[in-house]
N, C-alpha and C positions, 0 to 999 in steps of 0.2 A: 879903185872902183870895184864895187861888188859885181860878182859875175852873175849874170841872169841864168836862172835854172831853165833848162830846156824841157818842155813837155814831151813825154814819151807816150805814144799811142800804140798799144799792142793790137795789132790787127792780125787775125788768123788768115792764113792763105785761103784762097777760094776753094781749093781742093778739100781742105779740112771741113769748111762749112758745108759743103755738098755732102760729105760723108755723114755728118751729124743729122742732117735733114733726112737722109735716106733711112737711117736707123730709126728715127722717130716714126716715119711713115710705115715701116715694117712692123713695129709694135702695135700701132693703131689697127693695122690690117689684121693682126692676130686676134684682137678682141671681137668676139661674135656678139652682135646685138640682135636679140630675138624680136620677132615681130609680135606685138601685143594681140593681134588677131588670132594667133595659134592658141593661147590660153583661153580666150573666150569661147573658141570652138569646142575645146575639151569640156569646159563647164556646161555648155549647152547640151552636149551629148550625154553627159552624166545626169543632168537634170531631166532630160527627156526619158532616160531609162527609169529613173525613180517615179516620174509621173505615170509612165506606162504601168509599172508595177502597182502603184497606188490605185489606178483605175481598175486593174484586175482584182485587187483585194476588195475594193468597194463593190464591184459587180458580184463577186462571190458572196460577200456579206449580205447584199440585197437578196440574192438568190436563196441563200441559206435561211434568211429571215422569213421569206415568203413560204418556203417549203416547211419550215419549222412551225410557222404560225397557222398554216392551213390544216384542215381537218385530216387527221391521220387515216391511213388506208387500213381497212379491216383485213386482218389475217387470221382466219379461223383456225389455223394450225397452232396458234399460240395458246398456251395454257393460261386460263384466267386466274387472276389473283384470288386468294382465299381469305375470307373474313374469319378471324379467330376469336374476336371478342366484340359483342354488341348486346345491348339489353333488348329483351323481347317485349317488355312492358315497363313504362316509366311515367312519372308525373312531372318530369323536368323538360324544359324546352331545349336544353342542350344535351345531346346524346353523343357519348364517345364511341368511336369505332376504330378498330385496329385489325391488322392482318399481315399476311405475307405476300410479297410480290417480287420474288427473286427473279432477276433477269430483266426487270423493268427499271426505268428511271423516274416514271411518273405514274400515278394512279388517279383515274377519274372516278368520282363518287356520284352516283345518280340516286335521286329520290323520286319515286313514281315515274321513272323513265326520263327524268330531266336532270342534266348535269348541274351539280351545285358546287362542286369543289374539284380542284386539281392539286394533288398532294405529292410532294417529293418522296421518293423511296430512299431509305437509309442504306448504309454500306452493307448491312447484313440482310437486306431484302425486306426489311420491316417498314410498315407505314402506319400512321395513326393520325387521327384528326377528330374534331368535334363538329357535328352537324346540328343545325338549328331547325327544330320542328315546333312551330309556334302553336298551331291549333291541335285540338284533340282529334283522335282518329287513328286509323291503321295506315302505316306507310310501308312501301316496298323499297328496300335498299339494295342496290347492286353496285358492283365495281368493275372496272376494266383497266388492264395494264397497257401502257404506252411506252414505246422505245424507238430508237433510231435517230440518226442525224446525217444529212439534213432531212431526208425523207423519213416520215414517221409512220409507224405501224401500231395498230391497236388490236387488242384481243377481243374475243366475244365477251359479253357480260357474264359476271359470275352468277352463282345461284342466288335466288331472291331470299333476302332476309327480311322478315316482317317485324315492325316495331309498332306497338300500341302506345299511344300517348293518352294517358288518363289522368286528368287533374281534378276529378270530382270525388269528393270524400264519400265513403260508403254510408248507406242509410239503413237503419233498422226498420224494416217494413212490417214485421210481425214478431210478437213475443208471447209465449205461453208459459205460465208457471202457477203453482198454487200459492196464494198469498198468506194462508194460515195452514200449518201442517202439524201433525202429531209425531213426526219423525225427526231425527237429528240431521237428516240430509234432505235435499230436494233436487229436482231436475228442472232445467229451463230449456225450452226449445224456441225456435224462431226462424226468421228468414232475413238474410242480408243481401248478399250477392255471391256469385260463383267464386269459389276458392278464397273467399275472405276469411280472415282469422278473427274469431270472437273470443274476448277475454273477459271473464267475470272476476272481479277482485274486491277484496276488503282488507285494508291494511297491507300486510306482507303476504297474505294468502291470495292465490289466484288460480283460476281454472280456465282452460282454453279448449277450443275445438275449431276445426276448419269446415267451412261450408262445402256442401256437395255441389254437383253440377247445376242443381236447381236453386242453389243459394240457401238451402236448409241446414240448420245446425242443431246439435243436441249436446248439452253439457250436464252430466249426471253426477250424483253423489257430492253435491256442494254442501260443505259442513255448516251447521247452524249452531248458534248459542241460544240459550233460553231467552224468550222474549222477542223483541223486535230486532230484525237484522236488515241492514241496508248494504247493498252492493252497487258498485259502479261497473259500467261496461265500456270496453274499448274495442272499436272495430277497425281493422286494418285490411286494406286490399293489397293485391299483388303489386300495384304501381307505387305503393308507399304512402298513399293517402290514409289519413287516420281521423277517426271520430271518437270523441270521449263523451259518454252519457253518464252524467253524475246522478246518483240516487235513482237510478232507473229501476232497480229491483228492490222490493221491500217485502220481506217474508217474516211472519211471526211464528216462532216455534212454541207450540202449546202441547204439552204431553197429553192433555185430555182430548185433543182433537182426533177424530177418526180418519182424517185425510192423510194419505201417504204422500210425503213430499216428493217422492220419485214417481208420482202420478199413478199409484196403485192403491186401491182401497181394500182389496183382499187378494187371495192367491190365484184368482181365476181371471177376471176381466180387468183390463186397464180402463181407467176413467177417460172421459172425453177431454183430454188435455193435449191433444196433438200427438198422442202416442200411437200413431198408425202402425209403426213397425212392430210394436209389441202386440197389437191386435192381430196383425198378420201372422206373427209367430205363433200366437195361440191357436188360430184356426188351421194353420198349416203344420202344426206339430202333431204329436201323437193323438190329440183329441180329434183330429180329422179322421183318423182310422175308425175311432169309436162311432163318430157320426155316420160314416158310410155303412158301418155294420148295422146300426139301428135302422137306417133307410132300407138296407137289403132285407132285414128281418120283416119290416113292415110290408115291403113289396111281396115277400114270400107269403105272409099271412093273407094278404089281399088276394093273391092269385089262388091260394088254396081255398079260400072262402067262395070265390067265384066258381071254381070247378065243382066244389061240393054242392053248391046251390043248383048248378046246371044238371048235375047227376040226379038230384032229387026230382027235378021236373020230368026227366025221362023215365 
């Protein structure tokens, strides 16, 4: 008969089981489990700090913006910017202006007392801009320097610079010259406007003069060829406006003519051709002394005659 195998059940003693359980409890007790509420609290504190700092920055930004945007405070001790380049007269609606504003970050530009531009100052203290002046007339230009942050200070206005905008071309209002002469040259006089330039030209030959304070001009010794001569005139004012008069002057050179082209018929008196200055020179020159001498002689003769007649009566 086969022998039945007996089942062996290994059972540990109770003391061993108890020891194993105690070791497991000891290892579990050494593992520290953090409370999730602690990390949330730290996050909340850090977030609150950042929010507080953000509010401070926003408040400072608003304060700075208000202060920076408000009208700057006048500080008369500040030196005003200087304008170094600006036209005094122009025919353009756009006028360049530049200058120096060392120590400032911004320059205000005023036209007739009204602010028209705010210009940034360069690293070397320079500033430049273009201002628009649409209508003709005289404008007063001033500048002021601005600096500071967030509180802004402004200097007193600079010295007034005047700009004249003139878009009207000059007009020839009067011209006088002899149309037929017996000399190889002639003179032309006339009236345009103050300080205007008058050019008389024919081909490559040209003659010019500048009008005086009353707008009068005189161009002398203009060369002529035999026969008919035709000249053009160009008028230019200080603003840059220009007028061209084609075939305005026509002079015939005839050697048989007795007319002096430079408005003189003989060596004594100037003819009536607008030569007032030469007439004045004639009477105010040496001839004036002779005239006074003759008058004095006549007065002496008259006085002598009266005294002689009176003595005869007595």
